[in-house]
N, C-alpha and C positions, 0 to 999 in steps of 0.2 A: 400503522405509522404512516406518516406523510413523507413527501419528498424532503430530503435534507441536503444542506450544503454547509460545510464547516471546515476549519483547519485541523489537520492531524498533528502537524509540526509547524512551528512558526520560528524560523531562524535558529533551529536547534543545532548544537555542535555534533557533527557526524561521529566524532571519536567517542562520544558517550553512549553509542548504541541506542538511540531513542526508540521508544515503543509507545504506541497509542492503542488502547483497547476501547472498543466502542460497541454499544448495543445497536444492532442493525435489524432490518426487517427482511424476512424471506421473500423471494420472488421480486426483488428490485434490481434494476440494472444499476451497476456501480461504475464510477470512474474515479480514479485517483491520479492527480497530477503531482509529480515530484519536481522541484526546482532546487538546484544546488549551485553553490559558488565557493571559490577559494579552496576547492577540493584538491587533495593530494593523497595518493595511496590507492587502496582498493576498498570497495564497499558494495553492498547489495541491499535490495529491497525484498522483503518477503511478507507473505500474508498467511495467517493461521485462522481457522474457524473453530467455533465451539458451540455446543448446545447448552453447556452448563457454566461457562465463564471460568472453568478450571482447567479442563483438558483441551488443548488446542492442537489441531492437526494442520499440517501444511496444506494449503489450498493451491492446486495447480492451475495455472492460467496459460494462455497462448502468447508467445513472444512474437516479435515482428517477422520472424522467419517461419512462423506456423508451428513451432515446437511447443509441446507442453512442458512447462518449467515451474519450479517452486520459488525461484528468485530471479530478479532482474539486476544485472550489474550496473553500478553507478560509475561512470567513467568520464574523463575530461575535467579540466579545472572548473568549468562552468557548463551547465546543461540542464535539460529537462526531459521528462518522459511522461506520457499519460498511459495508464493501464485501464482498459475497459473490460468489464466482466458482465456478461449478459444476465446472469442470475446467481445469487448465493442463497443456498437453502441452509440457513443457520440462524442462530440468535445473537452470536457475538463474533466480532472480527478483531484480530490483533495485527496491527501494522508495525513491522519492525525494520529497522535499518541496522544491518550488521556492519559496523564501522571499525571492527577490530583490526583491519589492515590499513586504516586511514590515519594520516598524521595531521590533517587539517581539513576544514570545510564546514559549511553550514547548509542546512536543508529546511525547506518549507514544503508542506504537502497539503493539498486541498482535496476534500472528499465530497462527492456528490452521489446521491441515490435518487433514482426516478422510478416511479411506479411502473412495473413491467407486466402487470396482470393482463393487459389487453393484447399482448403479443402471442398468447398461446390459445 
């Protein structure tokens, strides 16, 4: 597979717990940028990976403080965050917003994968 760039969410209502499942390629560097507005309450972003598009496991990544986490909180009425992952060894990824504690807000997310094979 080649490099890819596309939207995971496009102005989705956070309170609906939006999810996007995508076929990905192993050994690609990945970046996901989340942008939200009109947000109230609590929510978080999570990533699951799967080899069979049926059984998804939480994928830990490193937060801004250097901690391995399986979710990133969404806070503030308006904001954005970019998550960068050096490599995912899997065939499928499920990007989820847990908006069960949210009362309002919309979210847009952009995905980018870039060939990582020359870095090893």
